[in-house]
N, C-alpha and C positions, 0 to 999 in steps of 0.2 A: 192808600200811602203805603209804601214799602220802608218801614222803618227797621234800620239794621243796627242802631245804636240808640241807646237812651239812658243818660246819665247826668248828674250834678256837676256843674262848674266848680273846681276846686280852688282853693287859695294858690296853690302853686301854679295855676294857669292864668293867673291875672297879671297885667303889666302895671306899670306905674301910672297909667291913667285910670286905672280901675275897670278896665275891660278885659274882655278875654284876649290874651296874647295871641299874636299873628300865628306862632308855630303850634299852638294848641288846635287850631281849625285843621291843620293837616294832619295831626294826630287823631283827632275824631273821625277824619275822612277815612284814614288808613284803617282804624279800627272797624269802622263800617264795612269797608271793602273786604276785610278778613272775616268779619261775621257773614256777610252776604255769601262768599265762597264756601264758608262752613256749611251754611244752610243749603247750598246747592250740592253737597256732597264732596266738595273740593277741600277736605280737610288737610290742615298743614302737613300731617305725617305722609299723605298720599302725594304731595307734590315733592316733599323731602325725599322720599323713597325713589322718585323719578329724577331727583336731582335737578328740579325745575323751580324757578320763582319768578314771581312777578317783579317787573322793572318799569320804573316811569320815566318819561321823556320829558314830560311837562305837566306843570301843576298851575293853575290859575285860580285865585281866590278873589271873589266878588263879595265885599262887605256890604250889606244892606242895611242892617240895624245893629245897635249895641247889644252885647251878651255880657252879664255881669255875674259877679260871684254869686254862688249858691243858685244860679238859674238852673233849671232842668232843661236840657236840650235834646232833641230827637235829630237824628241824621237818616236821611234817605239816601238810597244808592240804586242807580239805574244804568244800564248800557245805554249810550247815546250814539255810539257809532262802533262798529266791528267788522273785521273781515269775517267772510262767511265761516272761515276755519277756526275764528277765534283767536288767531295769531297776533293781531294788533287789535287794540281796542281803545275806546274813550269811555269813561264813566263820569256820570254828573251827580254830585251829592248836594243835597239841599239840607241846611240846618235851620230848625224852626225852635223857637223859644217855647216855654210852657203856655204862653198865652196865645200860641198859634201863628204868631208872626215870623214870617221867613227872614232869618238873620244873615245868611250867607248862602252863596253857591260856589262850590268847589268842583273844577272840571280838571280831569287828569287823563293824559294819554300814556299808553303803555303797551307792554309786549312780555313775552317770556323769555327768560334766559336760561340757558344750560349751565348750571352752576359750577360744572367741572371744566368745560371747554371756554366758559366766559364769553359766549356767543348766543345772539338771539336764536330761539328755536320755536319749532311747532310742538304744540302739546300732542300727546297721544290721542287718538281719535276718541276713545271712550271719555277721557278727561275734557276734551274740547267740547264734546256734546254736553256734558255737565255744565261748563262754563256758559255756553251759548243758550242755556235755559234761564239765564238771569232775566230779571225784569227789565224792560226796555222803556225808554221814554217815548212820548207821543210823536217826536219828531226823529225817531231812531234811523240812522242810515245803514245800510249793509253794503259792504264793499266786497268785491270779488278779490280772492288771493292773488297776489302778484305771482307771475310765472318765474 
């Protein structure tokens, strides 16, 4: 299992029904993605120097089981689909409670944006190669870049 985030559910992350609030799932997934990229060598400063950042087009959350205050959660992160050049990608996150029960699946689709031009862009080849070393799901699909 490729754990990229582990932590305790805080009081500030709980909703009126005493569950983990919906937006906290997205926050945990975002942190897991950042941790994954860091472990791949894609440190935030490297992307900042290139004036490139990740951008999401879609985020889907499947709630499977309740997550409560003080639970410890673990978040996995794997590429489920990507173009061969890493320019477009999908990442699947799975959240597990401390008892090992899968509590949620978060799927995101994204790409890279040139932060100066505010347009989608390709990663430099050396950075793309780092990104494409990410763990992949068992049903991973690789697409060819569009011409």
